[in-house]
N, C-alpha and C positions, 0 to 999 in steps of 0.2 A: 444383486445391489452388494457392492462391498463395505464393511464395515472394519474398526479396527477395534480389537481383543485389548486390554490391559488388564494387568494384574498389578495391583498395587501394594507401595509399601517398601519398594527399594531403595534406597539412598543413591541419587545420581551421581555421580565422580568422574573425572575427564577432560577433554578437550572436545568444544563442537566449535567447526570452520563454518562462518556465515557466507551466504551465497551471495550475488548482486540482489540487489532491491527490486521487487518487482514493480514498485510504484516509480520507481526510475526510470527501469527496460520500455518499459510500455512505450513512454512519450517519446521516449529515445529512437526506438525503431520506426514512429509517427516522423520523424524529424527528416530520417531519411527521404521522405518524399520531396523535403525542400528543395533538393540537389539531385541532378542527376549524374550519372554513374555508381562505381562499387562502394560499397560503404561495409566498413568490419565493424563491425559492434562486438566487444566482448565481456567476459564475467556475467552473460543474459542467464538466471535462471531458467532449468526445465521445468517450466509450471503449465497449465491448461490452459488461463490465461496469455500466458506466452505463445503458445503456438495456436490462438483461437489470433492474438494479432499476424501471425506471419501468416498465414491464412487470410487474414482479410485485406495482409499488402499484397498477396498474392490474385486476389480478385482482381485488385488495380492494376493488374499487371505488373508489376516489380517481380523478377526474379529473389528465390529465397531459397536458399543454402543454408543449415546449422548444421552444429557435431560441435558435442563436448562445449555448449556455451557461448559456443563464437558464432555469430550470425555475420553473412555474407547476403548483401541485399544492391541488387541490381536496377535499379531506377531509372536506366537511360529513357526509356518508354514507358509512358503509364495509358494501358489501353482505357481506363475507365475513371470518373470522378465520383463513383457510387460504393458506398458501402450499404451492403444488403441488411434486412432486419433479420435471417440467417445465423448471421454472424455476430451484429449489435448485441444481440437481446441478450444473451449471456454473459457481455462484458461491459462495463460503463465504462470505460476510455476508449473504447472505439472511437468514440468521439472528439479524441485527437487527433483523427485524420482531417476532422474538418477545417482548423486552421490551417494548416499546410497546402490539402489539397486549393483553394481558393486564393491562396498567395499563389503557387506556382501555375496552376493551372487555369482560374477566374473562374471557378464552379466547384462546384461540390453537393452531393445531395447522398444527405447521410442518415439512417435512419435515429429516431429517437434511441435513447441507451436504456440498454438494463444493468444486471446486475446485482450484488447482495440486495437485501428489502431489507435494509436498514433507517431507511429515511428516503424522507424526500431531498434529492441533491438535483433540482432543478439546474437547468444548462442556459437560463432565461439571459445572465451575466456574460457567458459563449457569445450569443447573439445579438443581444444591446450591446459589445465590444467591436462586434465585425460589422454593423449597421452604423459606427459611430467611427470606421475606416473607409464607407463608404460603401461598403457591399449593401448589396440588394436581398435581405433574407425572408422567406417565407415558412410555414409551416404545411404542406402538402400529402395528406394519407398518411401520415406517421412519419416525414421525412422532413427534416431541414434541407431546404432547396437553398443555396447560396452563392451569389454572382457577383462579379466585381472585375471591369478590365483592367487594373492596377489598385490594391488597397492604398490608404493613403494614412499617412499619419496622426496621431490623434493624441488626445489628453483625455483617459477613461477611467471613471472611478469604479471599483467595483465594490458596490454594498455591501456586500461580505468576501474577508481573504478565500475566495475560492482555492484550490489548488489547480484544478484541471483547466478553469477559468484561464487564469493566470498565466499556465504552460501551452493552453490553444492562443491563450493572444500574444502573448510573446514568440511564437512559432512564428505566426501570420505577419507579425511585424516586422519582423527579420528582413521579409521583402517588398516592404512597403514603399512609400516615397513621401521620405519624410521621417520626421521623429514623432516614435511614441513613449507615451508615459503612460504607465499602469500605478494609479496611487492604490492605497489599501490592497495592496499585490499580496500575496500570501508569501509566505517566509521559511516551508519547509525545505530541508534540502536536496529534497531530489527536485523542489525548481531551482535550486543553484547549481545541479549537478544538468540538466538541461541547459540553460544557462552556459557553462561552461561546454558542453559537447556543442554547442551552436555558436559558440564563438570560437570551438575549432573550425567551424566551417567556415569562419567567416565573416560571422555576424558580428553587430558594435554592440553589446548589451555592458550595462553598466547599472548596477546597484542591485543584482540579484541578491537573494538574502535578506535585503530589508525589505518594507512597505511602499517604495518606492524603485520601480524598476523603469530604466529609460533604453530605448532601442531605438539606434540608428540605423533605416532602412539601407539597404544594399542592394544592386543591379542581380545577382547573382550569388551563390555560396557553392561550397564545393563538398564533394565527398567526407565523408569523417571516417576517422580510424579514434574509436572511442573506447574504451572501459568502464562498465558503469561500476558506482560507488556498492559498496555493501549493504545489505536489509538490515534496519534498525530497527524495524517490528520483529522480525525473528532474532535479531538478537536479543532484544529485551523479552519475548518469549522461550527463548531457551536459560534464559537468566531468572524467569518466574519459575521453567520447570527446576532449576535448582533449587531454587528456593523452597517452596512447598515443601520438596523431598529431604530438607535439612541436609543437601549434599554438598558437594565442594565442585564446582564448575570453572573451566576459563575460557569463554569466546574468543575467538582469536579470527583475525581477518576481517573485523571490526571496523567500526569510528566510533571510539567512545564520547566524543564529545555530543553526537547525534543524541544519544540518550541519559545526557546530563538531569531532565525533571525526573526519570525513572529509577535512575543512579541515586537521588537525592532521597526519596521514598523508599529505597529499599534499606537505605543505610537507616533511615526515621522507623525502620519494621526491628531493625537489629541486626541486619546482615553485615558481615564484614567485606566492602567493595576495595579492590585494587586495581589498578587498571594504568595503563601503559600504550607508548604507541601500538593501534591494531590489538588489544585484546584487553581483557576486564575477565576480573577472577572473582566469584562470590564467593563466601565461605558461609556454610547456615549456621543457625542456631535450635534452640531446643524447641522452641515456637517462637514465632513469630510478634511483635507488638504490632495491633491495630491503626491503624492510620486512615484519615480521610484524603480521597482528589476529589480533582473537579478538571475532568477534561478541558482542554484549552487549545488553542492553532499553536503551530509551534512556535516557539521554544517551550511551551505549557506539556502538561501532561499529554499523552496524544490517545486522543479516541481510539486507535487501532489498537492499544494496550490494555485498555477499561477493562475488558472482558476476562483476560489474564488474568490482571492483577484483581478483581474480585474473587477471581477462585482462590487465589492465594489468601486473599480477605478471609474464606470460608472456615480456615485452621487456626485462625490469627488469635491472639489472646486479646478480646475486647471487644467496644462495638467499632464499625467503621462505617463512615456515609460516603459513598461513592456518587457522585452528581455527573450527568452527563450531559454538555452544553452542544455538543456537535452534532448528534444524530439524536433523534426522537424515538426510532424505537430501535435501540442498540442495548435494548436491553431481555433480547427473547431468550437466551441463554438462562435465566434466571430461572425458570418452570425447569429445568432440565436439572441443573446443579440443585433444586429443592429435592428430586428425585432423589440424590445423592446424599440426602439429610442438610443439605448446607441450609441454616436459618435466615433470609435475605426477605425484607418486605419492601414495596416499592413504594413511595410518594412522591407523586410528580415524576420530575427528571431527577430525583433522587432515588438512590435502593439503601437501604439499611441493612447492614450485614453485623449479625452478632457470632463471631466467630464461634466452634469447637473445635471440642478437643480431639475429634475422628470426625471423619465421610468417610460415606460407605460405597461400595462398586455397586453399579444398577444399568440397568440398558439403557440408552439416553441418544438424542438424535439432535447433530447437526442442522443448524437453521441458516448461520451463514458462516463466511471466512470465520473471523474473530473468535466468534462463538465456540466455532468446531475448536480453536485450538485453545480455548477454556476450559473444555470440558475433557482434553487429552491431560492439560494440567492436573484436574483436578484427581480426573483417575486413575494420574500415578503416587499420588497418596493418600488413594482411598483404602481403607482394610476389603479385600476381596477383588473381585474382578468385575470389569468396565465392560460394556459394548455400546461402540458408538459408531450408531448408523450415519449413513448417508456424507460420508469420508469426501466425498466428491469437491463440498466447498473447501476441504481441504488441500484437497490439491491446487487449487485455483492460487494460493500463495504459499507454500511452502515445498521448498523441495525435498528430498528423499528423506519425509521427520520418519518414520520406522528407523530409519539406518541412522541417523543420527542419535536420537534416544539410546536404539541399541549399543551402540559407541560411548554412551555414557553410564551403562548398565541399566535400563530400561527393561522391561518384559514385556514385550508389546508384538504383535506382529499384526498381519493384514489377512482377512478372509473373508470366502466369496467370489 
């Protein structure tokens, strides 16, 4: 099994180019199922989850070719309506084929999803929304089975602003008869990016990026030619890496507006932040000030940056309280950070972090995607060498991380 070895204590400096957003690319690839023909999707990151999604589309009968971040997807003839357990079990985003398949084919059989074990992420809101749109939906032997001659527009209230639920129902509604209104919809930039992609295919969508999204159904859509937006979580991860080493890093190919909550907190820590169209520069300080964060749906502080920010707080001056309100199991990285000398106490859904002047290299184990990134960040600042095992988690969400970190001075290598 592969692992990553990092020799800590090296100040990072230089430019990092951000890849396309994983959490935007996956639903956009699924959207290709809505229209027959050849779709072209560019700026797609080369990640394990993306490879899995490509295999899933091929399993459904699509022709998939990819090279240098460009996907050509031929969905003229779909042979199946089933997403099998073998492909879905490792990636929760696989459930995003459900809405498009029901909308275009009138039926879908999709295994209940897997993914990182960071907490309960039930798809009941997806299913309730499809039922509101007239679909017959059952759970049979671990599979969601949905059928509808043609979906009907409906007013759907989401109990929580679920990102994948908003995306699934938005895609389904594009081919439904009449108007669909999604209330308490997720406002994340990835939802807005999907809406822009669907609009380029001929969908009629207004309100994406707000909590009320309206979709006027159309009889058919056309193939897309679309470029995926930059990854805001990758942006934040490399900012945190530069910050924890007291470095001077410039993030390019990003969208600064998508990282507003994080940038506010980094400024509170004492880091100097500059930004312009498509770039952010962070200049380090001797030691960051401890600040509190609370994860919230966008535009609040992202749960996907909580673990990385906690690593930064482990070397901050003072006491910080990190409150997780989105996923109940998203503190699994704490036990591994404590192996590196971090002083962290958990109180319910809050972690109290007493910053230390130094943390120390140690063998640690990744438990999920963002936890693995937090261990990399901590190792960059630690005294001595760290070995991070189970880095397949990292490969699900970060494209060429070792190469990008080496480019700004990190002493990092993959072994095994």
